[in-house]
ZASETI-607587 format. One record per residue (C-alpha): residue in three letters; x, y, z. Coordinates in steps of 0.2 Angstrom, whole numbers, plus 5000, padded with zeros to 4 digits. Each point is the difference from the previous one (the first is absolute). Layout:
ZASETI-607587
{r->ALA	x->X	y->Y	z->Z}
...
end
This chain:
ZASETI-607587
{r->MET	x->4996	y->4964	z->4943}
{r->TYR	x->4990	y->5015	z->5005}
{r->GLY	x->5008	y->5017	z->4998}
{r->GLN	x->4987	y->5012	z->5004}
{r->PHE	x->4988	y->5003	z->5014}
{r->SER	x->4987	y->5013	z->5007}
{r->GLN	x->5000	y->5010	z->5016}
{r->PHE	x->4984	y->5010	z->5003}
{r->ASN	x->4992	y->4995	z->5016}
{r->ALA	x->5012	y->4987	z->5007}
{r->TYR	x->5013	y->5013	z->5007}
{r->PRO	x->4989	y->5010	z->5012}
{r->ARG	x->4991	y->4984	z->5006}
{r->LEU	x->5016	y->4990	z->5003}
{r->ALA	x->5009	y->5015	z->5008}
{r->LYS	x->4986	y->5001	z->5013}
{r->ARG	x->5000	y->4981	z->5003}
{r->LEU	x->5019	y->5000	z->5003}
{r->ARG	x->4999	y->5016	z->5010}
{r->VAL	x->5013	y->5009	z->4989}
{r->THR	x->5006	y->5016	z->5005}
{r->MET	x->4996	y->5011	z->4985}
{r->THR	x->5014	y->5012	z->4997}
{r->GLU	x->4995	y->5006	z->4983}
{r->ALA	x->4983	y->5002	z->4991}
{r->GLN	x->4992	y->4984	z->4993}
{r->PRO	x->5007	y->4996	z->4983}
{r->PRO	x->4990	y->5004	z->4985}
{r->THR	x->4988	y->4987	z->4992}
{r->ARG	x->5008	y->4990	z->4987}
{r->TYR	x->4991	y->4987	z->4990}
{r->ASN	x->5015	y->4993	z->4989}
{r->ILE	x->5017	y->5000	z->5010}
{r->ALA	x->5014	y->4994	z->4989}
{r->PRO	x->5017	y->4994	z->5005}
{r->GLY	x->5014	y->5013	z->5000}
{r->THR	x->4989	y->5013	z->5009}
{r->TRP	x->4998	y->5006	z->5018}
{r->ILE	x->4988	y->4989	z->5010}
{r->SER	x->4993	y->5003	z->5017}
{r->GLY	x->5002	y->4988	z->5014}
{r->PHE	x->5003	y->4997	z->5019}
{r->ARG	x->5015	y->4993	z->5010}
{r->GLN	x->5005	y->4998	z->5018}
{r->THR	x->5018	y->5003	z->5006}
{r->ALA	x->4998	y->4996	z->5018}
{r->HIS	x->4989	y->4989	z->5010}
{r->ASP	x->4995	y->5014	z->5012}
{r->ARG	x->4996	y->5012	z->4986}
{r->PRO	x->4984	y->5001	z->4990}
{r->PRO	x->5001	y->4996	z->4981}
{r->GLU	x->5004	y->5015	z->4989}
{r->GLN	x->4995	y->5005	z->4983}
{r->LEU	x->5013	y->5001	z->4986}
{r->ASN	x->5002	y->5002	z->4981}
{r->PHE	x->5011	y->4986	z->4992}
{r->TRP	x->5007	y->4999	z->4983}
{r->TRP	x->4992	y->4985	z->4992}
{r->GLY	x->5016	y->4991	z->4994}
{r->TYR	x->5011	y->4992	z->5013}
{r->ARG	x->5019	y->5004	z->4999}
{r->PRO	x->5010	y->5001	z->5016}
{r->LYS	x->5014	y->5013	z->5000}
{r->TRP	x->5013	y->4987	z->5001}
{r->ALA	x->4995	y->4993	z->4983}
{r->LYS	x->5004	y->5016	z->4992}
{r->GLY	x->4997	y->5007	z->4982}
{r->ARG	x->4993	y->4988	z->4988}
{r->ALA	x->4994	y->4986	z->5011}
{r->ALA	x->4983	y->4993	z->4998}
{r->GLN	x->4985	y->5009	z->5007}
{r->PRO	x->4987	y->4986	z->5002}
{r->ILE	x->4983	y->5005	z->5005}
{r->ASN	x->4996	y->4983	z->5007}
{r->ALA	x->5009	y->4988	z->5012}
{r->ARG	x->4994	y->4981	z->5000}
{r->VAL	x->4995	y->4994	z->5017}
{r->GLU	x->5009	y->4983	z->4996}
{r->THR	x->5017	y->5009	z->4999}
{r->VAL	x->4999	y->5017	z->5009}
{r->ALA	x->5008	y->4993	z->5016}
{r->THR	x->5015	y->4992	z->4992}
{r->SER	x->5003	y->5012	z->4985}
{r->GLY	x->5016	y->5010	z->5003}
{r->TYR	x->4991	y->5015	z->4992}
{r->PHE	x->4984	y->4999	z->5011}
{r->LYS	x->5004	y->4991	z->5016}
{r->HIS	x->5006	y->5015	z->5011}
{r->ALA	x->4984	y->5010	z->4996}
{r->PHE	x->4989	y->4985	z->5003}
{r->ALA	x->5008	y->4998	z->5017}
{r->ARG	x->4999	y->5018	z->5006}
{r->SER	x->4992	y->5012	z->4987}
{r->ARG	x->4982	y->4994	z->4997}
{r->CYS	x->4986	y->5011	z->4994}
{r->ILE	x->4982	y->5000	z->4996}
{r->VAL	x->4993	y->5007	z->4983}
{r->PRO	x->4981	y->5004	z->5001}
{r->ALA	x->4990	y->4995	z->4985}
{r->ASP	x->4982	y->4999	z->4994}
{r->GLY	x->5004	y->4988	z->4986}
{r->TRP	x->5013	y->4995	z->4987}
{r->TYR	x->5000	y->4997	z->4981}
{r->GLU	x->5004	y->4984	z->4991}
{r->TRP	x->4999	y->4998	z->4981}
{r->LEU	x->4995	y->4983	z->4992}
{r->THR	x->5006	y->4997	z->4983}
{r->THR	x->4986	y->4995	z->4988}
{r->GLU	x->4999	y->4997	z->4982}
{r->THR	x->4995	y->5018	z->4997}
{r->GLY	x->5013	y->5008	z->5011}
{r->LYS	x->5002	y->5003	z->5019}
{r->GLN	x->4984	y->5001	z->5010}
{r->PRO	x->5003	y->5010	z->5016}
{r->HIS	x->4993	y->4994	z->5017}
{r->TYR	x->4998	y->5010	z->5016}
{r->ILE	x->5001	y->4989	z->5015}
{r->THR	x->4994	y->5006	z->5017}
{r->ARG	x->4991	y->4994	z->5015}
{r->THR	x->4981	y->4997	z->4998}
{r->ASP	x->4997	y->5010	z->5017}
{r->ARG	x->5010	y->5014	z->4994}
{r->GLU	x->5011	y->5000	z->5016}
{r->PRO	x->5018	y->5006	z->4998}
{r->ILE	x->5013	y->4989	z->4994}
{r->ALA	x->5017	y->5000	z->5009}
{r->PHE	x->5015	y->4995	z->4988}
{r->ALA	x->5015	y->4993	z->5009}
{r->GLY	x->5015	y->5010	z->4995}
{r->ILE	x->5019	y->5002	z->5003}
{r->TYR	x->5010	y->5016	z->4999}
{r->ALA	x->5018	y->5006	z->5000}
{r->GLU	x->5009	y->5017	z->4999}
{r->ARG	x->5005	y->5004	z->4982}
{r->GLU	x->5016	y->5008	z->4994}
{r->ASP	x->4991	y->5017	z->5000}
{r->GLY	x->4994	y->4998	z->5018}
{r->SER	x->4982	y->4997	z->4995}
{r->LEU	x->4992	y->4983	z->5004}
{r->GLY	x->4996	y->4987	z->4987}
{r->CYS	x->4987	y->4987	z->5002}
{r->ALA	x->4996	y->4983	z->4993}
{r->ILE	x->4983	y->4991	z->5003}
{r->LEU	x->5001	y->4982	z->5005}
{r->THR	x->4991	y->4987	z->4988}
{r->GLU	x->4994	y->4982	z->5003}
{r->PRO	x->4992	y->4987	z->4989}
{r->ALA	x->4982	y->5006	z->4995}
{r->GLN	x->4985	y->4994	z->5010}
{r->GLY	x->4982	y->5000	z->4997}
{r->THR	x->4993	y->5009	z->4985}
{r->ALA	x->5017	y->5009	z->4998}
{r->ALA	x->5007	y->4984	z->4994}
{r->GLU	x->4988	y->5000	z->4985}
{r->VAL	x->5009	y->5015	z->4993}
{r->HIS	x->5018	y->4998	z->5005}
{r->ASP	x->5011	y->4988	z->5009}
{r->ARG	x->5006	y->5013	z->5014}
{r->MET	x->4993	y->5013	z->5010}
{r->PRO	x->5005	y->5013	z->5013}
{r->LEU	x->5002	y->4993	z->5018}
{r->ILE	x->4985	y->5007	z->5009}
{r->LEU	x->5001	y->5001	z->5019}
{r->ASP	x->4984	y->4996	z->5010}
{r->HIS	x->4995	y->5011	z->5015}
{r->ALA	x->5009	y->4988	z->5013}
{r->SER	x->5016	y->5001	z->4990}
{r->LEU	x->5002	y->5019	z->4999}
{r->GLU	x->5008	y->5003	z->5017}
{r->PRO	x->5012	y->4985	z->4999}
{r->TRP	x->5005	y->5005	z->4982}
{r->PHE	x->5005	y->5018	z->5007}
{r->ASP	x->5009	y->4994	z->5015}
{r->PRO	x->5018	y->5004	z->4998}
{r->ASP	x->5005	y->4988	z->5014}
{r->LEU	x->4993	y->4985	z->4990}
{r->THR	x->5013	y->4994	z->4987}
end
């Protein structure tokens, strides 16, 4: 499964589309974002408030899990609503991670061949994510994944869950569980 993505044009374009209240400067351009780093995204905490920009640690571990519990970077759509580890965040703490594309590696006889997957029209990609407060008070995030579709299936069996334009507001809505 993928573990790296890029964020260079998607963030400001998606922020504008979502009418995000920008409280900080736009995050720096990043072409190879890896797990276990800070990633930029958006969340909405109340139906009557606009989405806000935030930084999330890309590794989900809610504060109740403590210490050495797993820090997954992904959550499977098939089990996120029923998993004891994820279900509370899925019900109430959803976020969007803007991306321009993501990387997959195909194993070949000569080694791993990297593939960059993006939209052909270069429009921003909105990854569906969940987040929770971590032990240190920061927010940790996992990106939802689903079975791969289209050309992504030629490289890997899973891919990030990508929200279409019509799904952005419902995904943010904290009143929808």
